[in-house]
N, CA, C and O atoms as a Tripos MOL2 file, in Angstrom:
@<TRIPOS>MOLECULE
protein
  284   283    71     0     0
PROTEIN
NO_CHARGES

@<TRIPOS>ATOM
      1 N          11.6970    0.1350  -13.1540 N.3       1 MET1
      2 CA         12.0190   -1.1420  -12.5560 C.3       1 MET1
      3 C          11.9880   -1.0400  -11.0330 C.2       1 MET1
      4 O          11.3930   -1.8870  -10.3660 O.2       1 MET1
      5 N          12.6160   -0.0220  -10.4880 N.am      2 GLU2
      6 CA         12.6410    0.1700   -9.0360 C.3       2 GLU2
      7 C          11.2330    0.3620   -8.4800 C.2       2 GLU2
      8 O          10.9150   -0.1380   -7.4010 O.2       2 GLU2
      9 N          10.3960    1.0820   -9.2090 N.am      3 ILE3
     10 CA          9.0230    1.3180   -8.7650 C.3       3 ILE3
     11 C           8.2700    0.0000   -8.6630 C.2       3 ILE3
     12 O           7.5730   -0.2390   -7.6780 O.2       3 ILE3
     13 N           8.4030   -0.8500   -9.6620 N.am      4 ASN4
     14 CA          7.7250   -2.1460   -9.6320 C.3       4 ASN4
     15 C           8.2030   -2.9990   -8.4730 C.2       4 ASN4
     16 O           7.4020   -3.6870   -7.8400 O.2       4 ASN4
     17 N           9.5080   -2.9640   -8.1830 N.am      5 PHE5
     18 CA         10.0530   -3.7320   -7.0700 C.3       5 PHE5
     19 C           9.4900   -3.2270   -5.7500 C.2       5 PHE5
     20 O           9.0900   -4.0260   -4.9030 O.2       5 PHE5
     21 N           9.4530   -1.9140   -5.5650 N.am      6 LYS6
     22 CA          8.9130   -1.3310   -4.3290 C.3       6 LYS6
     23 C           7.4330   -1.6580   -4.1810 C.2       6 LYS6
     24 O           6.9710   -1.9780   -3.0860 O.2       6 LYS6
     25 N           6.6990   -1.5790   -5.2710 N.am      7 LEU7
     26 CA          5.2750   -1.8900   -5.2320 C.3       7 LEU7
     27 C           5.0650   -3.3560   -4.8730 C.2       7 LEU7
     28 O           4.1560   -3.6850   -4.1110 O.2       7 LEU7
     29 N           5.8940   -4.2330   -5.4150 N.am      8 LYS8
     30 CA          5.7940   -5.6650   -5.1120 C.3       8 LYS8
     31 C           6.0890   -5.9170   -3.6330 C.2       8 LYS8
     32 O           5.3870   -6.6940   -2.9870 O.2       8 LYS8
     33 N           7.1160   -5.2680   -3.0980 N.am      9 GLU9
     34 CA          7.4290   -5.3980   -1.6670 C.3       9 GLU9
     35 C           6.2450   -4.9350   -0.8190 C.2       9 GLU9
     36 O           5.8760   -5.5830    0.1600 O.2       9 GLU9
     37 N           5.6670   -3.8200   -1.2060 N.am     10 PHE10
     38 CA          4.5400   -3.2570   -0.4670 C.3      10 PHE10
     39 C           3.3350   -4.1910   -0.5220 C.2      10 PHE10
     40 O           2.6980   -4.4460    0.5010 O.2      10 PHE10
     41 N           3.0210   -4.6980   -1.7050 N.am     11 THR11
     42 CA          1.8690   -5.5970   -1.8150 C.3      11 THR11
     43 C           2.1140   -6.8990   -1.0600 C.2      11 THR11
     44 O           1.1810   -7.4690   -0.4940 O.2      11 THR11
     45 N           3.3520   -7.3740   -1.0450 N.am     12 ASN12
     46 CA          3.6740   -8.5590   -0.2360 C.3      12 ASN12
     47 C           3.4150   -8.2890    1.2360 C.2      12 ASN12
     48 O           2.8440   -9.1280    1.9320 O.2      12 ASN12
     49 N           3.8300   -7.1270    1.7120 N.am     13 PHE13
     50 CA          3.5790   -6.7550    3.1080 C.3      13 PHE13
     51 C           2.0770   -6.7330    3.3880 C.2      13 PHE13
     52 O           1.6230   -7.2930    4.3860 O.2      13 PHE13
     53 N           1.3150   -6.0940    2.5210 N.am     14 LEU14
     54 CA         -0.1340   -6.0070    2.7250 C.3      14 LEU14
     55 C          -0.7690   -7.3930    2.7840 C.2      14 LEU14
     56 O          -1.6330   -7.6480    3.6220 O.2      14 LEU14
     57 N          -0.3470   -8.2710    1.9100 N.am     15 GLN15
     58 CA         -0.9310   -9.6060    1.8520 C.3      15 GLN15
     59 C          -0.4780  -10.4810    3.0160 C.2      15 GLN15
     60 O          -1.2940  -11.1820    3.6130 O.2      15 GLN15
     61 N           0.7980  -10.4490    3.3410 N.am     16 GLU16
     62 CA          1.3370  -11.3340    4.3700 C.3      16 GLU16
     63 C           1.0620  -10.8420    5.7840 C.2      16 GLU16
     64 O           0.7340  -11.6390    6.6630 O.2      16 GLU16
     65 N           1.1890   -9.5580    6.0090 N.am     17 GLU17
     66 CA          1.0630   -9.0160    7.3650 C.3      17 GLU17
     67 C          -0.3510   -8.5450    7.7050 C.2      17 GLU17
     68 O          -0.7650   -8.6120    8.8620 O.2      17 GLU17
     69 N          -1.0880   -8.0720    6.7070 N.am     18 LEU18
     70 CA         -2.4110   -7.5080    6.9780 C.3      18 LEU18
     71 C          -3.5470   -8.3140    6.3500 C.2      18 LEU18
     72 O          -4.7160   -7.9530    6.4820 O.2      18 LEU18
     73 N          -3.2020   -9.3980    5.6720 N.am     19 ALA19
     74 CA         -4.1930  -10.3090    5.0690 C.3      19 ALA19
     75 C          -5.1280   -9.5960    4.0830 C.2      19 ALA19
     76 O          -6.3230   -9.8870    4.0280 O.2      19 ALA19
     77 N          -4.5750   -8.6740    3.3190 N.am     20 ILE20
     78 CA         -5.3420   -8.0060    2.2680 C.3      20 ILE20
     79 C          -5.1430   -8.8240    0.9970 C.2      20 ILE20
     80 O          -4.0110   -9.1180    0.6120 O.2      20 ILE20
     81 N          -6.2210   -9.1830    0.3620 N.am     21 SER21
     82 CA         -6.1410  -10.0760   -0.7970 C.3      21 SER21
     83 C          -5.5020   -9.3740   -1.9970 C.2      21 SER21
     84 O          -5.5540   -8.1500   -2.1100 O.2      21 SER21
     85 N          -4.9060  -10.1550   -2.8820 N.am     22 PRO22
     86 CA         -4.3540   -9.5680   -4.1070 C.3      22 PRO22
     87 C          -5.4230   -8.8250   -4.9200 C.2      22 PRO22
     88 O          -5.1300   -7.8030   -5.5420 O.2      22 PRO22
     89 N          -6.6370   -9.3280   -4.9150 N.am     23 ALA23
     90 CA         -7.7200   -8.6660   -5.6570 C.3      23 ALA23
     91 C          -8.0210   -7.2890   -5.0740 C.2      23 ALA23
     92 O          -8.2430   -6.3360   -5.8200 O.2      23 ALA23
     93 N          -8.0300   -7.1790   -3.7480 N.am     24 GLU24
     94 CA         -8.2930   -5.8800   -3.1080 C.3      24 GLU24
     95 C          -7.1760   -4.8930   -3.4230 C.2      24 GLU24
     96 O          -7.4370   -3.7270   -3.7180 O.2      24 GLU24
     97 N          -5.9470   -5.3570   -3.3620 N.am     25 VAL25
     98 CA         -4.8130   -4.4910   -3.6900 C.3      25 VAL25
     99 C          -4.9180   -4.0380   -5.1470 C.2      25 VAL25
    100 O          -4.6900   -2.8680   -5.4550 O.2      25 VAL25
    101 N          -5.2580   -4.9520   -6.0240 N.am     26 ALA26
    102 CA         -5.3730   -4.6270   -7.4500 C.3      26 ALA26
    103 C          -6.4410   -3.5710   -7.7010 C.2      26 ALA26
    104 O          -6.2490   -2.6760   -8.5240 O.2      26 ALA26
    105 N          -7.5600   -3.6680   -6.9990 N.am     27 VAL27
    106 CA         -8.6370   -2.6820   -7.1680 C.3      27 VAL27
    107 C          -8.1420   -1.2860   -6.8100 C.2      27 VAL27
    108 O          -8.3970   -0.3250   -7.5350 O.2      27 VAL27
    109 N          -7.4370   -1.1810   -5.6950 N.am     28 VAL28
    110 CA         -6.9480    0.1300   -5.2560 C.3      28 VAL28
    111 C          -5.9360    0.6790   -6.2570 C.2      28 VAL28
    112 O          -5.9760    1.8610   -6.6010 O.2      28 VAL28
    113 N          -5.0350   -0.1710   -6.7220 N.am     29 ILE29
    114 CA         -4.0280    0.2820   -7.6850 C.3      29 ILE29
    115 C          -4.6900    0.7210   -8.9900 C.2      29 ILE29
    116 O          -4.3050    1.7390   -9.5660 O.2      29 ILE29
    117 N          -5.6630   -0.0220   -9.4510 N.am     30 GLU30
    118 CA         -6.3480    0.3190  -10.7040 C.3      30 GLU30
    119 C          -7.1690    1.6000  -10.5910 C.2      30 GLU30
    120 O          -7.2850    2.3550  -11.5570 O.2      30 GLU30
    121 N          -7.7290    1.8410   -9.4260 N.am     31 ARG31
    122 CA         -8.6250    2.9960   -9.2700 C.3      31 ARG31
    123 C          -7.9110    4.2920   -8.9280 C.2      31 ARG31
    124 O          -8.5120    5.3650   -8.9860 O.2      31 ARG31
    125 N          -6.6420    4.2040   -8.5730 N.am     32 ARG32
    126 CA         -5.9810    5.4760   -8.2640 C.3      32 ARG32
    127 C          -5.8300    6.2710   -9.5390 C.2      32 ARG32
    128 O          -5.5500    5.7240  -10.6060 O.2      32 ARG32
    129 N          -6.0190    7.5580   -9.4130 N.am     33 GLN33
    130 CA         -6.0670    8.4200  -10.5880 C.3      33 GLN33
    131 C          -4.6930    8.9020  -11.0230 C.2      33 GLN33
    132 O          -4.5010    9.3070  -12.1700 O.2      33 GLN33
    133 N          -3.7510    8.8560  -10.1120 N.am     34 SER34
    134 CA         -2.4100    9.3420  -10.4080 C.3      34 SER34
    135 C          -1.4040    8.4900   -9.6520 C.2      34 SER34
    136 O          -1.7230    7.9350   -8.6000 O.2      34 SER34
    137 N          -0.2020    8.3850  -10.1770 N.am     35 ILE35
    138 CA          0.8450    7.6370   -9.4850 C.3      35 ILE35
    139 C           1.1630    8.2680   -8.1370 C.2      35 ILE35
    140 O           1.6980    7.6030   -7.2490 O.2      35 ILE35
    141 N           0.8360    9.5470   -7.9790 N.am     36 SER36
    142 CA          1.1250   10.2280   -6.7160 C.3      36 SER36
    143 C           0.0290   10.0300   -5.6700 C.2      36 SER36
    144 O           0.1930   10.4570   -4.5270 O.2      36 SER36
    145 N          -1.0840    9.3920   -6.0370 N.am     37 ASP37
    146 CA         -2.1230    9.1030   -5.0400 C.3      37 ASP37
    147 C          -1.5640    8.1240   -4.0120 C.2      37 ASP37
    148 O          -1.0370    7.0760   -4.3860 O.2      37 ASP37
    149 N          -1.6670    8.4440   -2.7340 N.am     38 PRO38
    150 CA         -1.0650    7.6040   -1.6890 C.3      38 PRO38
    151 C          -1.8530    6.3040   -1.4620 C.2      38 PRO38
    152 O          -2.9940    6.3320   -1.0000 O.2      38 PRO38
    153 N          -1.2340    5.1860   -1.7910 N.am     39 LEU39
    154 CA         -1.9070    3.8970   -1.6430 C.3      39 LEU39
    155 C          -2.3940    3.6210   -0.2220 C.2      39 LEU39
    156 O          -3.5070    3.1200   -0.0600 O.2      39 LEU39
    157 N          -1.6030    3.9270    0.8220 N.am     40 PRO40
    158 CA         -2.1170    3.6560    2.1700 C.3      40 PRO40
    159 C          -3.4380    4.3760    2.4600 C.2      40 PRO40
    160 O          -4.3480    3.7970    3.0530 O.2      40 PRO40
    161 N          -3.5350    5.6180    2.0440 N.am     41 MET41
    162 CA         -4.7670    6.3710    2.2920 C.3      41 MET41
    163 C          -5.9220    5.8300    1.4610 C.2      41 MET41
    164 O          -7.0620    5.8030    1.9270 O.2      41 MET41
    165 N          -5.6420    5.4060    0.2510 N.am     42 LEU42
    166 CA         -6.6940    4.8180   -0.5830 C.3      42 LEU42
    167 C          -7.2020    3.5130    0.0260 C.2      42 LEU42
    168 O          -8.4040    3.2490    0.0120 O.2      42 LEU42
    169 N          -6.3040    2.7050    0.5540 N.am     43 LEU43
    170 CA         -6.7190    1.4680    1.2260 C.3      43 LEU43
    171 C          -7.6650    1.7850    2.3770 C.2      43 LEU43
    172 O          -8.6650    1.0960    2.5770 O.2      43 LEU43
    173 N          -7.3440    2.8260    3.1270 N.am     44 TRP44
    174 CA         -8.1820    3.2240    4.2620 C.3      44 TRP44
    175 C          -9.5160    3.7940    3.7710 C.2      44 TRP44
    176 O         -10.5700    3.4560    4.3090 O.2      44 TRP44
    177 N          -9.4730    4.6500    2.7600 N.am     45 GLN45
    178 CA        -10.7040    5.2510    2.2370 C.3      45 GLN45
    179 C         -11.6620    4.2050    1.6750 C.2      45 GLN45
    180 O         -12.8780    4.3600    1.7860 O.2      45 GLN45
    181 N         -11.1310    3.1500    1.0780 N.am     46 TYR46
    182 CA        -11.9770    2.0730    0.5530 C.3      46 TYR46
    183 C         -12.4100    1.0950    1.6440 C.2      46 TYR46
    184 O         -13.1280    0.1340    1.3690 O.2      46 TYR46
    185 N         -11.9750    1.3400    2.8730 N.am     47 GLY47
    186 CA        -12.3840    0.4810    3.9790 C.3      47 GLY47
    187 C         -11.6690   -0.8570    4.0340 C.2      47 GLY47
    188 O         -12.1540   -1.8020    4.6560 O.2      47 GLY47
    189 N         -10.5160   -0.9380    3.3840 N.am     48 LEU48
    190 CA         -9.7750   -2.1980    3.3530 C.3      48 LEU48
    191 C          -8.8160   -2.3550    4.5220 C.2      48 LEU48
    192 O          -8.3700   -3.4630    4.8210 O.2      48 LEU48
    193 N          -8.4960   -1.2440    5.1870 N.am     49 VAL49
    194 CA         -7.6570   -1.3010    6.3870 C.3      49 VAL49
    195 C          -8.2600   -0.4080    7.4650 C.2      49 VAL49
    196 O          -8.9220    0.5900    7.1810 O.2      49 VAL49
    197 N          -8.0100   -0.7950    8.6930 N.am     50 SER50
    198 CA         -8.4450    0.0060    9.8420 C.3      50 SER50
    199 C          -7.3930    1.0830   10.1200 C.2      50 SER50
    200 O          -6.3230    1.0970    9.5120 O.2      50 SER50
    201 N          -7.7130    1.9660   11.0340 N.am     51 ILE51
    202 CA         -6.7440    2.9990   11.4400 C.3      51 ILE51
    203 C          -5.4860    2.3380   12.0010 C.2      51 ILE51
    204 O          -4.3720    2.7850   11.7240 O.2      51 ILE51
    205 N          -5.6620    1.2760   12.7890 N.am     52 GLU52
    206 CA         -4.5190    0.5730   13.3650 C.3      52 GLU52
    207 C          -3.6480   -0.0410   12.2620 C.2      52 GLU52
    208 O          -2.4200    0.0230   12.3170 O.2      52 GLU52
    209 N          -4.3020   -0.6300   11.2670 N.am     53 GLN53
    210 CA         -3.5500   -1.2060   10.1540 C.3      53 GLN53
    211 C          -2.8680   -0.1130    9.3380 C.2      53 GLN53
    212 O          -1.7510   -0.2990    8.8560 O.2      53 GLN53
    213 N          -3.5340    1.0130    9.1850 N.am     54 LEU54
    214 CA         -2.9390    2.1430    8.4740 C.3      54 LEU54
    215 C          -1.6650    2.5910    9.1870 C.2      54 LEU54
    216 O          -0.6640    2.9060    8.5430 O.2      54 LEU54
    217 N          -1.7080    2.6180   10.5100 N.am     55 GLN55
    218 CA         -0.5120    2.9830   11.2760 C.3      55 GLN55
    219 C           0.6000    1.9590   11.0660 C.2      55 GLN55
    220 O           1.7680    2.3330   10.9550 O.2      55 GLN55
    221 N           0.2560    0.6840   11.0110 N.am     56 ARG56
    222 CA          1.2590   -0.3620   10.7390 C.3      56 ARG56
    223 C           1.8790   -0.1660    9.3570 C.2      56 ARG56
    224 O           3.0790   -0.3650    9.1700 O.2      56 ARG56
    225 N           1.0470    0.2240    8.3980 N.am     57 ILE57
    226 CA          1.5630    0.4840    7.0470 C.3      57 ILE57
    227 C           2.5620    1.6320    7.0860 C.2      57 ILE57
    228 O           3.6500    1.5290    6.5190 O.2      57 ILE57
    229 N           2.2000    2.7250    7.7520 N.am     58 PHE58
    230 CA          3.1130    3.8680    7.8240 C.3      58 PHE58
    231 C           4.3900    3.5090    8.5740 C.2      58 PHE58
    232 O           5.4720    3.9570    8.1960 O.2      58 PHE58
    233 N           4.2790    2.7060    9.6310 N.am     59 ASP59
    234 CA          5.4700    2.2530   10.3520 C.3      59 ASP59
    235 C           6.3700    1.4320    9.4330 C.2      59 ASP59
    236 O           7.5880    1.6060    9.4260 O.2      59 ASP59
    237 N           5.7580    0.5370    8.6590 N.am     60 TRP60
    238 CA          6.5280   -0.2860    7.7280 C.3      60 TRP60
    239 C           7.2230    0.5980    6.6910 C.2      60 TRP60
    240 O           8.4060    0.4190    6.4030 O.2      60 TRP60
    241 N           6.4790    1.5470    6.1380 N.am     61 LEU61
    242 CA          7.0520    2.4440    5.1290 C.3      61 LEU61
    243 C           8.1950    3.2780    5.6990 C.2      61 LEU61
    244 O           9.1880    3.5300    5.0160 O.2      61 LEU61
    245 N           8.0510    3.7080    6.9610 N.am     62 ASP62
    246 CA          9.1120    4.4930    7.5980 C.3      62 ASP62
    247 C          10.4140    3.7130    7.6990 C.2      62 ASP62
    248 O          11.4960    4.3010    7.7200 O.2      62 ASP62
    249 N          10.3110    2.3910    7.7600 N.am     63 ASN63
    250 CA         11.4930    1.5470    7.9040 C.3      63 ASN63
    251 C          12.0550    1.0610    6.5730 C.2      63 ASN63
    252 O          12.9850    0.2550    6.5480 O.2      63 ASN63
    253 N          11.4980    1.5430    5.4710 N.am     64 GLN64
    254 CA         11.9670    1.1520    4.1420 C.3      64 GLN64
    255 C          12.8360    2.2610    3.5590 C.2      64 GLN64
    256 O          12.6730    3.4360    3.8860 O.2      64 GLN64
    257 N          13.7740    1.8590    2.6790 N.am     65 PRO65
    258 CA         14.4820    2.9030    1.9330 C.3      65 PRO65
    259 C          13.4530    3.6900    1.1220 C.2      65 PRO65
    260 O          12.3350    3.2120    0.9310 O.2      65 PRO65
    261 N          13.7850    4.8280    0.6630 N.am     66 VAL66
    262 CA         12.8710    5.7620    0.0050 C.3      66 VAL66
    263 C          11.7440    5.0460   -0.7380 C.2      66 VAL66
    264 O          11.9680    4.2870   -1.6800 O.2      66 VAL66
    265 N          10.5200    5.3230   -0.2710 N.am     67 CYS67
    266 CA          9.3200    4.6720   -0.8180 C.3      67 CYS67
    267 C           8.2920    5.7160   -1.2100 C.2      67 CYS67
    268 O           7.0940    5.4740   -1.0660 O.2      67 CYS67
    269 N           8.7190    6.8580   -1.6980 N.am     68 ASN68
    270 CA          7.7770    7.9430   -1.9630 C.3      68 ASN68
    271 C           6.7840    7.6280   -3.0740 C.2      68 ASN68
    272 O           5.8240    8.3760   -3.2610 O.2      68 ASN68
    273 N           6.9840    6.5640   -3.8010 N.am     69 VAL69
    274 CA          6.0290    6.1730   -4.8360 C.3      69 VAL69
    275 C           4.7330    5.6960   -4.1940 C.2      69 VAL69
    276 O           3.6640    5.8010   -4.7960 O.2      69 VAL69
    277 N           4.8230    5.1760   -2.9780 N.am     70 LEU70
    278 CA          3.6780    4.5570   -2.3310 C.3      70 LEU70
    279 C           2.9160    5.4900   -1.4150 C.2      70 LEU70
    280 O           1.7360    5.2700   -1.1430 O.2      70 LEU70
    281 N           3.5710    6.5180   -0.9410 N.am     71 VAL71
    282 CA          2.9130    7.3830    0.0300 C.3      71 VAL71
    283 C           2.5090    8.6960   -0.5460 C.2      71 VAL71
    284 O           1.9420    9.5310    0.1580 O.2      71 VAL71
@<TRIPOS>BOND
     1     1     2 1
     2     2     3 1
     3     3     4 2
     4     3     5 am
     5     5     6 1
     6     6     7 1
     7     7     8 2
     8     7     9 am
     9     9    10 1
    10    10    11 1
    11    11    12 2
    12    11    13 am
    13    13    14 1
    14    14    15 1
    15    15    16 2
    16    15    17 am
    17    17    18 1
    18    18    19 1
    19    19    20 2
    20    19    21 am
    21    21    22 1
    22    22    23 1
    23    23    24 2
    24    23    25 am
    25    25    26 1
    26    26    27 1
    27    27    28 2
    28    27    29 am
    29    29    30 1
    30    30    31 1
    31    31    32 2
    32    31    33 am
    33    33    34 1
    34    34    35 1
    35    35    36 2
    36    35    37 am
    37    37    38 1
    38    38    39 1
    39    39    40 2
    40    39    41 am
    41    41    42 1
    42    42    43 1
    43    43    44 2
    44    43    45 am
    45    45    46 1
    46    46    47 1
    47    47    48 2
    48    47    49 am
    49    49    50 1
    50    50    51 1
    51    51    52 2
    52    51    53 am
    53    53    54 1
    54    54    55 1
    55    55    56 2
    56    55    57 am
    57    57    58 1
    58    58    59 1
    59    59    60 2
    60    59    61 am
    61    61    62 1
    62    62    63 1
    63    63    64 2
    64    63    65 am
    65    65    66 1
    66    66    67 1
    67    67    68 2
    68    67    69 am
    69    69    70 1
    70    70    71 1
    71    71    72 2
    72    71    73 am
    73    73    74 1
    74    74    75 1
    75    75    76 2
    76    75    77 am
    77    77    78 1
    78    78    79 1
    79    79    80 2
    80    79    81 am
    81    81    82 1
    82    82    83 1
    83    83    84 2
    84    83    85 am
    85    85    86 1
    86    86    87 1
    87    87    88 2
    88    87    89 am
    89    89    90 1
    90    90    91 1
    91    91    92 2
    92    91    93 am
    93    93    94 1
    94    94    95 1
    95    95    96 2
    96    95    97 am
    97    97    98 1
    98    98    99 1
    99    99   100 2
   100    99   101 am
   101   101   102 1
   102   102   103 1
   103   103   104 2
   104   103   105 am
   105   105   106 1
   106   106   107 1
   107   107   108 2
   108   107   109 am
   109   109   110 1
   110   110   111 1
   111   111   112 2
   112   111   113 am
   113   113   114 1
   114   114   115 1
   115   115   116 2
   116   115   117 am
   117   117   118 1
   118   118   119 1
   119   119   120 2
   120   119   121 am
   121   121   122 1
   122   122   123 1
   123   123   124 2
   124   123   125 am
   125   125   126 1
   126   126   127 1
   127   127   128 2
   128   127   129 am
   129   129   130 1
   130   130   131 1
   131   131   132 2
   132   131   133 am
   133   133   134 1
   134   134   135 1
   135   135   136 2
   136   135   137 am
   137   137   138 1
   138   138   139 1
   139   139   140 2
   140   139   141 am
   141   141   142 1
   142   142   143 1
   143   143   144 2
   144   143   145 am
   145   145   146 1
   146   146   147 1
   147   147   148 2
   148   147   149 am
   149   149   150 1
   150   150   151 1
   151   151   152 2
   152   151   153 am
   153   153   154 1
   154   154   155 1
   155   155   156 2
   156   155   157 am
   157   157   158 1
   158   158   159 1
   159   159   160 2
   160   159   161 am
   161   161   162 1
   162   162   163 1
   163   163   164 2
   164   163   165 am
   165   165   166 1
   166   166   167 1
   167   167   168 2
   168   167   169 am
   169   169   170 1
   170   170   171 1
   171   171   172 2
   172   171   173 am
   173   173   174 1
   174   174   175 1
   175   175   176 2
   176   175   177 am
   177   177   178 1
   178   178   179 1
   179   179   180 2
   180   179   181 am
   181   181   182 1
   182   182   183 1
   183   183   184 2
   184   183   185 am
   185   185   186 1
   186   186   187 1
   187   187   188 2
   188   187   189 am
   189   189   190 1
   190   190   191 1
   191   191   192 2
   192   191   193 am
   193   193   194 1
   194   194   195 1
   195   195   196 2
   196   195   197 am
   197   197   198 1
   198   198   199 1
   199   199   200 2
   200   199   201 am
   201   201   202 1
   202   202   203 1
   203   203   204 2
   204   203   205 am
   205   205   206 1
   206   206   207 1
   207   207   208 2
   208   207   209 am
   209   209   210 1
   210   210   211 1
   211   211   212 2
   212   211   213 am
   213   213   214 1
   214   214   215 1
   215   215   216 2
   216   215   217 am
   217   217   218 1
   218   218   219 1
   219   219   220 2
   220   219   221 am
   221   221   222 1
   222   222   223 1
   223   223   224 2
   224   223   225 am
   225   225   226 1
   226   226   227 1
   227   227   228 2
   228   227   229 am
   229   229   230 1
   230   230   231 1
   231   231   232 2
   232   231   233 am
   233   233   234 1
   234   234   235 1
   235   235   236 2
   236   235   237 am
   237   237   238 1
   238   238   239 1
   239   239   240 2
   240   239   241 am
   241   241   242 1
   242   242   243 1
   243   243   244 2
   244   243   245 am
   245   245   246 1
   246   246   247 1
   247   247   248 2
   248   247   249 am
   249   249   250 1
   250   250   251 1
   251   251   252 2
   252   251   253 am
   253   253   254 1
   254   254   255 1
   255   255   256 2
   256   255   257 am
   257   257   258 1
   258   258   259 1
   259   259   260 2
   260   259   261 am
   261   261   262 1
   262   262   263 1
   263   263   264 2
   264   263   265 am
   265   265   266 1
   266   266   267 1
   267   267   268 2
   268   267   269 am
   269   269   270 1
   270   270   271 1
   271   271   272 2
   272   271   273 am
   273   273   274 1
   274   274   275 1
   275   275   276 2
   276   275   277 am
   277   277   278 1
   278   278   279 1
   279   279   280 2
   280   279   281 am
   281   281   282 1
   282   282   283 1
   283   283   284 2
@<TRIPOS>SUBSTRUCTURE
     1 MET1         2 RESIDUE 1 A MET
     2 GLU2         6 RESIDUE 1 A GLU
     3 ILE3        10 RESIDUE 1 A ILE
     4 ASN4        14 RESIDUE 1 A ASN
     5 PHE5        18 RESIDUE 1 A PHE
     6 LYS6        22 RESIDUE 1 A LYS
     7 LEU7        26 RESIDUE 1 A LEU
     8 LYS8        30 RESIDUE 1 A LYS
     9 GLU9        34 RESIDUE 1 A GLU
    10 PHE10       38 RESIDUE 1 A PHE
    11 THR11       42 RESIDUE 1 A THR
    12 ASN12       46 RESIDUE 1 A ASN
    13 PHE13       50 RESIDUE 1 A PHE
    14 LEU14       54 RESIDUE 1 A LEU
    15 GLN15       58 RESIDUE 1 A GLN
    16 GLU16       62 RESIDUE 1 A GLU
    17 GLU17       66 RESIDUE 1 A GLU
    18 LEU18       70 RESIDUE 1 A LEU
    19 ALA19       74 RESIDUE 1 A ALA
    20 ILE20       78 RESIDUE 1 A ILE
    21 SER21       82 RESIDUE 1 A SER
    22 PRO22       86 RESIDUE 1 A PRO
    23 ALA23       90 RESIDUE 1 A ALA
    24 GLU24       94 RESIDUE 1 A GLU
    25 VAL25       98 RESIDUE 1 A VAL
    26 ALA26      102 RESIDUE 1 A ALA
    27 VAL27      106 RESIDUE 1 A VAL
    28 VAL28      110 RESIDUE 1 A VAL
    29 ILE29      114 RESIDUE 1 A ILE
    30 GLU30      118 RESIDUE 1 A GLU
    31 ARG31      122 RESIDUE 1 A ARG
    32 ARG32      126 RESIDUE 1 A ARG
    33 GLN33      130 RESIDUE 1 A GLN
    34 SER34      134 RESIDUE 1 A SER
    35 ILE35      138 RESIDUE 1 A ILE
    36 SER36      142 RESIDUE 1 A SER
    37 ASP37      146 RESIDUE 1 A ASP
    38 PRO38      150 RESIDUE 1 A PRO
    39 LEU39      154 RESIDUE 1 A LEU
    40 PRO40      158 RESIDUE 1 A PRO
    41 MET41      162 RESIDUE 1 A MET
    42 LEU42      166 RESIDUE 1 A LEU
    43 LEU43      170 RESIDUE 1 A LEU
    44 TRP44      174 RESIDUE 1 A TRP
    45 GLN45      178 RESIDUE 1 A GLN
    46 TYR46      182 RESIDUE 1 A TYR
    47 GLY47      186 RESIDUE 1 A GLY
    48 LEU48      190 RESIDUE 1 A LEU
    49 VAL49      194 RESIDUE 1 A VAL
    50 SER50      198 RESIDUE 1 A SER
    51 ILE51      202 RESIDUE 1 A ILE
    52 GLU52      206 RESIDUE 1 A GLU
    53 GLN53      210 RESIDUE 1 A GLN
    54 LEU54      214 RESIDUE 1 A LEU
    55 GLN55      218 RESIDUE 1 A GLN
    56 ARG56      222 RESIDUE 1 A ARG
    57 ILE57      226 RESIDUE 1 A ILE
    58 PHE58      230 RESIDUE 1 A PHE
    59 ASP59      234 RESIDUE 1 A ASP
    60 TRP60      238 RESIDUE 1 A TRP
    61 LEU61      242 RESIDUE 1 A LEU
    62 ASP62      246 RESIDUE 1 A ASP
    63 ASN63      250 RESIDUE 1 A ASN
    64 GLN64      254 RESIDUE 1 A GLN
    65 PRO65      258 RESIDUE 1 A PRO
    66 VAL66      262 RESIDUE 1 A VAL
    67 CYS67      266 RESIDUE 1 A CYS
    68 ASN68      270 RESIDUE 1 A ASN
    69 VAL69      274 RESIDUE 1 A VAL
    70 LEU70      278 RESIDUE 1 A LEU
    71 VAL71      282 RESIDUE 1 A VAL
C-alpha cells in the first residue's frame, strides 16, 4: 500500500511539475525489469527527461520521506 502511494506521489510530480504524460510514465514502469530499477534513471535513459529535469527529480526525492522504492 505504501509503495503504491509513493509511486502515485512521484507520478503526480512528474506529470504536474515536469509535464511528463501518464502514458510515458506507464511505459517506463512497465519496462523496468525489477522493482529496484531506479525510475529517475530510466526516465533519463529513455530520453523523457533532461539532465536538468533529472536533477529536479533527485531534489524532489531528497525532500520526501523514505522513497527508496523509486530510486
